[in-house]
C-alpha positions as CSV (number, residue, x, y, z in Angstrom):
1,X,6.0,35.3,-11.6
2,X,3.3,35.2,-9.0
3,X,0.0,33.4,-9.5
4,X,-3.0,35.7,-9.6
5,X,-6.6,34.6,-8.8
6,X,-9.1,34.8,-11.6
7,X,-11.4,37.1,-9.6
8,X,-11.1,39.8,-12.2
9,X,-12.6,37.5,-14.9
10,X,-16.4,38.0,-15.1
11,X,-17.3,34.3,-15.5
12,X,-14.5,32.8,-13.4
13,X,-16.9,30.8,-11.2
14,X,-18.8,29.5,-14.2
15,X,-15.6,28.4,-15.8
16,X,-14.5,26.6,-12.6
17,X,-17.9,24.8,-12.4
18,X,-17.8,23.8,-16.1
19,X,-14.3,22.5,-15.6
20,X,-15.4,20.5,-12.5
21,X,-18.3,19.1,-14.5
22,X,-16.0,18.0,-17.3
23,X,-13.7,16.4,-14.8
24,X,-16.6,14.5,-13.2
25,X,-17.8,13.3,-16.7
26,X,-14.3,12.2,-17.6
27,X,-13.8,10.3,-14.4
28,X,-17.2,8.6,-14.7
29,X,-16.3,7.5,-18.3
30,X,-13.0,6.0,-17.0
31,X,-14.8,4.3,-14.2
32,X,-17.4,2.9,-16.5
33,X,-14.9,1.6,-19.1
34,X,-12.1,0.3,-16.8
35,X,-13.3,-0.3,-13.2
36,X,-16.8,-1.7,-13.7
37,X,-15.7,-4.7,-15.9
38,X,-12.8,-5.3,-13.4
39,X,-15.2,-5.3,-10.5
40,X,-17.6,-7.6,-12.3
41,X,-14.8,-10.1,-13.0
42,X,-13.7,-9.9,-9.4
43,X,-17.2,-10.6,-8.2
44,X,-17.7,-13.5,-10.5
45,X,-14.3,-14.9,-9.5
46,X,-15.1,-14.6,-5.8
47,X,-18.4,-16.5,-6.3
48,X,-16.6,-19.2,-8.3
49,X,-13.9,-19.5,-5.6
50,X,-16.5,-19.8,-2.8
51,X,-18.3,-22.5,-4.8
52,X,-15.1,-24.5,-5.4
53,X,-14.2,-24.3,-1.7
54,X,-17.6,-25.6,-0.7
55,X,-17.4,-28.5,-3.1
56,X,-13.8,-29.3,-2.0
57,X,-14.9,-29.2,1.7
58,X,-17.9,-31.4,1.1
59,X,-15.7,-34.0,-0.9
60,X,-13.1,-33.9,1.9
61,X,-15.6,-34.5,4.6
62,X,-17.3,-37.3,2.7
63,X,-13.9,-38.9,2.0
64,X,-13.3,-39.1,5.8
65,X,-10.6,-36.4,6.2
66,X,-10.2,-35.1,9.8
67,X,-10.7,-31.4,10.6
68,X,-6.9,-31.0,11.3
69,X,-6.1,-32.5,7.9
70,X,-8.5,-30.1,6.2
71,X,-7.0,-27.1,8.1
72,X,-3.5,-28.2,7.2
73,X,-4.4,-28.3,3.5
74,X,-6.1,-24.9,3.8
75,X,-3.0,-23.5,5.6
76,X,-0.7,-24.8,2.9
77,X,-2.8,-23.2,0.2
78,X,-2.9,-19.9,2.0
79,X,0.8,-20.0,2.4
80,X,1.2,-20.6,-1.3
81,X,-1.0,-17.6,-2.1
82,X,0.7,-15.2,0.3
83,X,4.2,-16.1,-0.9
84,X,3.4,-15.8,-4.6
85,X,4.7,-12.9,-6.7
86,X,1.3,-11.5,-7.4
87,X,0.5,-11.2,-3.7
88,X,3.8,-9.4,-3.1
89,X,3.2,-6.9,-5.8
90,X,-0.4,-6.3,-4.6
91,X,0.9,-5.8,-1.0
92,X,3.6,-3.4,-2.3
93,X,1.0,-1.4,-4.2
94,X,-1.3,-1.2,-1.2
95,X,1.5,0.0,1.0
96,X,2.5,2.7,-1.6
97,X,-1.1,3.9,-1.9
98,X,-1.3,4.1,2.0
99,X,1.9,6.1,2.2
100,X,0.7,8.5,-0.5
101,X,-2.7,8.9,1.2
102,X,-1.0,9.5,4.6
103,X,1.3,12.1,3.0
104,X,-1.6,13.8,1.2
105,X,-3.6,13.9,4.5
106,X,-0.7,15.4,6.3
107,X,-0.3,18.1,3.6
108,X,-4.0,18.9,3.8
109,X,-4.3,19.0,7.6
110,X,-0.9,20.6,8.2
111,X,1.7,19.9,10.8
112,X,0.4,19.0,14.4
113,X,0.3,22.1,16.6
114,X,1.3,24.5,13.8
115,X,-1.1,27.2,12.8
116,X,0.8,27.9,9.6
117,X,1.3,24.8,7.5
118,X,3.5,26.5,5.0
119,X,7.2,25.5,5.7
120,X,8.4,28.8,4.4
121,X,6.6,30.6,7.3
122,X,8.1,28.3,9.9
123,X,11.1,30.5,10.5
124,X,8.9,33.6,11.0
125,X,6.6,31.6,13.3
126,X,9.6,30.5,15.4
127,X,10.8,34.1,15.7
128,X,7.4,35.2,16.9
129,X,7.4,32.5,19.6
130,X,10.9,33.5,20.8
131,X,9.8,37.2,21.0
132,X,6.8,36.2,23.2
133,X,9.0,34.2,25.5
134,X,11.5,37.1,25.9
135,X,8.7,39.5,26.9
């Protein structure tokens, strides 16, 4: 069964615009209820971490630690964060999102140097190129 466009429907454009509007409203609701509180928690957590780091740095300097000792402690803490399970999961998710984004972009833009991005038409396109070379 072949897909037919809704051009014959009198209000097809209006229906599409209403559907798009409903999608925007639904995504806005999801962003408000899920992402906004998450972003606020992240922002507050970042401010708290920066304040704790400043206090730790001031106490370390006042206790007489050298710069190399401070950098060594910071390096050990960074190593502990990077090798944790949460960081591994976060990096895996970021890589997966990047791969999916690259695949989607490749599907949207098509194959490099190919006018027809439909793989089913690749054989016909190759035959046309061979016919041109023979002439």
